[in-house]
N, C-alpha and C positions, 0 to 999 in steps of 0.2 A: 696880460698877453691876450691877443685875440685868438679865438678859436678858428678852426679851419674853415667852418661854413661862413664866417664873417669875412673871408676873403674870396672875391670872385676868382682871383689868380693866386698862385703860391706867394707866400710872403717873401718880398725881395730882400736882398742883403741890405739895401738902403733903408727899408721899413724896420728891419730887424735892429739895425745899429742905431736907428733913431730912438728906439725904445729901450734898447739894452746895450748900448755902446760903452757905457761907463760902469765903473765898479760900484758906485753908489746906486745906480739904477737897478743893477742886478741884486745887490744886497737888499734894497727895499722890496723888491719883488719876491725874493726868497723868504724874507721876514714875513711878508703878508700871507704867503702860501703856508708857512710853518705855524704861524700864531694867529692868523686872521680869523679862525673860527673859535678862538679860545685857547687858553694855556692849560696844559696837563703836565704836571711835573713827572718825568720819567722815573724818578727815584721813589717818591712817596705817593704819587698820584693825586696830589692836591690840585685843585683847579683854581687856585688863586695865586697870582704872580704879578710882578710889576717890572717894568722895563728900566734897565740901566743903560741910558743912551750913551754915556761915555765909553762903554765897553761893548755895546751892541749885543747884550745878553738879557734874558729874562731871568729874574731871581724868585724862586719859590717863596711864598709868604709863610710857610710852615718850616721846612727844613733848610731853607736858604741855599738850595742847590741852584747853581747858575747854569743856564742853558742858552747856547747860541743857536742860530738857525740851521747850522750844519752839524752839530754834535749829535751822535748817535744815528746818523744817516749814512748813505753811501758817499756823501761829501766829507765825511768825518776826517779830520786831521789833514785835509788837503792844504798843500802850500801853493797850489796854482790859483791865481786870481779868479773870482767867480765870473768875470765878463769872458774869460777864455773857455771856462766850462760852458757857458751859455752858448757861446759861438760854436763850440764843438757839437753841442746838442742840436743847434740849428742845422749845421752842416750834415749831420747823421740823418736827420728827419726829412730834410728837403730833397734828398736824393734816394731813390728807391733801392739803389745799389749799395747804399752806405758809403763809408769812407775808410780807407786803410790807415794804419797808424802813421805810415810814412807821409801820406798826404795830409793827415791831421797835424802832423809835426811842422810841416811847411806853413799851413794855413793859419794856425793860431800861435806860432812862434814859441814852441816849447821842444825839449829834447825828445828823442824817439822813445825813450823809457817812459817819459810822462804821458806822451801821446798814446802809447800802447796801454797804459794803466788807465787813462781816462776812457778810452774805447771799451776796456774790460769792465769797468764800472757801469758804464752806460748800458752795456749788453746784460749786465746782472740786473739793472732796473727793468729791462725788457722782459727778462725771465720772470721777475717778481710779478709783474702785470699779468703775465699769461698764466702764472700758477695759481691765481685767484679763481680760475674757471676749470671745470672738467668737461669733457666731451659727453654728449648724451645722444639719444636716438639711435640711428644707424651709424655704426662705426666700423670702418674697414681698417684692418691691421695687417701690416707686412714687415718684412725685414729688408734692410738694405746694407750695402758695403761701400765705404768711402775710402779711397786710396790715398795715402800720404803722398806728397809731392816728391819727397825724397825717400827711397827705399833703402834699408840697410844693405851694405855691399855684400854681405854673405848670402843675402836673399836672392842675389842675381844668379848664383851658381846652382840654385835648387829649382826644379820644375815648379812653375807657377800653378797654384791650386785655383780652381774655379768654384763658383757657387758656394754653398753652406760650409764647405771645408776650408775656405780661405783665411789667411791671416790678416786680411784687411780690417779696418775699423768697423765694428758692428753696430747697426743703429735699428731701433724698433720705431716704426712709423704708424701713427693712428690718424685717420681723417674721418670726422663726422660728415654726413652728407644729408642733403634734404630728402624728401620722400620720392622726388623724381630723380635722385642720384646725382645732384650737383653738389660740389664741395662747399662745407661751411668752415669748420675750424680744424687746426692741425696741431699735433704734438709729436715731438721727435726726441728720442733719448739714446745716447750712447750706452751700450751694454757690454758686459764681457763675454756674453754667450746668448744662445737663442734657446736655452733649456725652458722647460715648462714653468719652472719657478720664476725664472726671470720675466717671463711674459706676464705671469700672473701679477707680480710685483709692480710691473709697469702699468697694467690695467687698473689696479687698485688705486694708483697714485694719479691716474690721468683720465679715467672714465667712470662716469656715474654708474652705481649699481643698478642693475635692471636694463642697461642699454643692450641693443642688438648688436653683437659682434660678428663681423663677417671676415673670414679668413680663407687661405687656400688650404690644401690638405697636408701641410707640413706636420709631422708627428707631434711637435711641441704644442701645437694649437688643439690637439685632440685630447689634452689632458682633462680629466674630469674636474680639476681645480677651477678652470675657467668657467665651466657651466654652473658653479656653485652661486655665482653672483651676477651672471649675464646670460642672456639668450645667445645662442651661437649657431651660426650656419656656415657651411663651407661652399666654396666656389672654385672651380678649376678655371684660372684666368685664361682667357683668349684674347690677344691683342686686337683681333679683328671682330670681337663682339662689342658692338656699340652700347649694349645694355649692361655690360659688366660693372659690378660694384667696385672692382679693383683697378679699373682703368685710370681713375684720377689719382690714386696713390702712386701708380708707376710714373705718371707724368710729373707729379710733384717732386718725386725723388730725383728725377732728371733735372728738374728746375733747381733744386737744392744743391745738386752737384755743379751746375752751371754757375750758381751764385758764389759758391766757394771758390771756384776757378776764376772768378771775376775779381771783385774787390780785394779779398784776402790773398789772391793769387795762389790758391792751393794750400795744402797742409804740409808743413815741414815735419809734423809728427801729429799723432791723434790726440794730443793734450789739449788743443784749442778747439777741437771739433765741436764740442757741446756749446760753446759760446757762440759759434758762427750759426749753429743749428738754432739757438735761442732767438737770434736776430732774425733768421729767416722766418721762423714760426711767427714771431711778433709782427713782422711786415705782412706776411700772408694772411694772418687773422684780422688785419686792419686794411685789406687791400680795397674794401669798398668805401673807406673813409677818403674824401677827396685829397686830404693832406694830413699826414701824421703831424700832430701839434706838439711843439717842444714842451708846452706847459704840462701836458699829460705825462710826459716822460719825466719831467722834473718832479712831478707829484710822486711818481713811483720811486724816484731816487730818494726822496724825503722819507719814504715809508720803509726803505731797505735798511739792512744792518751794515755797519762798517765793514770793510774788506781789507785784507792784507794785500800786498802786491800781487801775489800769485792767485788771488781770488778767494782765499779761505775766509770764513766768517771771523771777525776779530772778537776776542773776549770769550 
C-alpha cells in the first residue's frame, strides 16, 4: 500500500479497489504486514516457523502452534471478509470527519451491529497508536463537559446545573504546545470527577515527568501531588488575551464537541464518548500529515489485542 506522500492527491476509490478490491489481495497484504519482517511465535517466542499454504497459517517449528495473520490482533475471530475491513479503514481515513456506523453499514454491505463493531475496533487501534506517546514540554490542562444528546426524563424537572457542579460527562484535556504557544499534540480522557487524585492519575498516564504544566486556578490543580513530578504554573484565562496558553485548549474543546455532533450525531449516553474522543485526538495529532494512511492504521490493528463486542479486551 502506498504511503500518503506518494500520492499527489488522496487515494481515489478506484486506486484503492485496484490494489485491495479482492479478498486475496487483502489477505496477501495483511500476511506481509504480519510476517514480512520475520515470524515470532506468540506462545513460546520461537523465531522459526513455516507457512502452511493450504490453511494460510504459520506453524511454529518448536511448539507447533499455528498462527494466522489475524489471530491475537484486533481482527481476531472476525467473520467479516478482509476486503470489507480494508474498505472500512479506507473510508474512515479518507474523510477527516470519519464515518458513522449507519453510513458504514450501507457502504460495505454489513449489518448495523457489524458496522458498529468494526468502527469501534478501528477506533481502538487509533487509541493504541496514540498511547505509545506522552505529552512533553509545555502542557496546558483543562476540564470540559460533554452533554449527552438524550437526557434522562427526570433530569428535565430539576434545575440545570452549570460549571463544575454539572452532571454532564466530565473530560480532562491536555494539549502540548510549542515555545511560541502553538498546539502540538492532544490527549483527552473521560473521568468520574475532577478531584486532585484523578488529575494526577491522568497526568502520570499521559504526560512525561518533568513537563511544564499550565492550568487555571481550580482547586484540584493546586494539589502538591502534581508538583511532585511536574513544573506547574497557573493562568487566569482571558478569551481576549491573544497570548494565553489556554486559548487553544478552549478552541479544541469546541472543535471536539462539533466533531461529536457531526459524524456520530451526538451522544445517546456517555458510554461511547471515550472512543469518539480517541478518534478526534488521533486525527488532531496527525493533522499535518497530508493524508491518514490506511496502512498505518492496519499496522496498529495488528498490534492491538482482541476485543469483545462492547470493547473489553478478550482473554
